[in-house]
N, C-alpha and C positions, 0 to 999 in steps of 0.2 A: 535552465531554472534557477531562480536564488532558495532559499531558505523560506517553509511557508508553514506559518503555525496556522490550526483549524482549533480553533476558539471553543470548549466549554459551551453544548449548546448550540453548535454551528454543523454543519453537515455541508461536506463536499463527495457529489457522487462525479467518477469518473468515467465516461462513456464508454461503448466499443469501440475497440480502435486505436484510440487513445495511444501515443507513445510519452511517456516521460521520462525523459534523458537528463542526467547530470554531465558535467566536462568536470566536476570539481568535488570539494568536500562539501556538496549541500545534504539539508535534509527535509522530510515532513515531520511536523510535530504534532501529535495529533491529541487534542485534549476533548476534543466532541466525538464526530464519527467521520468515518472515511468510508465510502462505498466504492469497491471497483468492480463491478459486472461485466466481463466483456461477453461474447461469444464463443462457439466452436470456430463459427470463419472468422470472426474478428476481435482477437485477443487482445487484452490492454498488456502493454511493455512498459516496466520498470526497469532501467539501465542506471550503474552505477551511481545509487541514491540511495540513504540510509530513512526509514519510515521508521519516528520512536511513537509508540501508544504510549501515553503515561496512564497515571492509575485512576483518572479522571475520564479516561476514553467512554463513549458510551460501550458496553457488553454487547454482546451480540445474544439475542436472545430468540433461539429457535421457532419457539411456538408461536411468534408472533414475527420471523422471521426479519427480525429489524438489528440496530446497532452496525457495527464495521463487519464488514467482509468483503472477501475478494474472489472473483471466480472466473475461470478463464480468462488467467492473467499467467504472466512470462516476467519473473523476474533473473537479472543476469546482472551479476558483478564480475569484476577483474580482479588476478590474483595483487594488484599493487594498490588495488581501492581498499578503503577502507567500509564501504556501504554494507550495510546491514539491516533486517528489521527486528526491531527490538520491540514483545509485547508483555506490557504489563496489566492486560486485560483479557476477555473473551473476547476473539476474533475467530472468525471463521475463514478457510483456505479452502475451497473446492475446486480441482480441477487444474490444480496452478505447477507452474513451474520454477523452480528455483536452482540455478546452475551459475557456475562458474568459470571464466575463462581466464588463461591467459595472456 
C-alpha cells in the first residue's frame, strides 16, 4: 500500500474480508467518506496503517446511516509502528477490535 487520499465528495467502500496492510509509514487521508463494513465471519483488517480523518470528512449521520463508519473491523499496530487512527469528525466504530502487538 502507499499513501491514499480520499477527496471531499468521494467515497471509498471496503468490502468484507479485505486486508489493508502496510509495511511502512503510510496513511489514508479521508477528506470524503470511508466505509468499512465487515461481517462477523468476514472481518476487515487494517494493519500498521495510519487513518486520518480531516475536518472535511463526511460525518456519520445515525438517522440516515450515512458517513464514515467501521463495523466488524480489526485494527492492529506494532509497538515500533507510528500507526494510529486520528478522527476530526463524527465516525462510528461498531464491533471493532483495536490492539497493539510487540
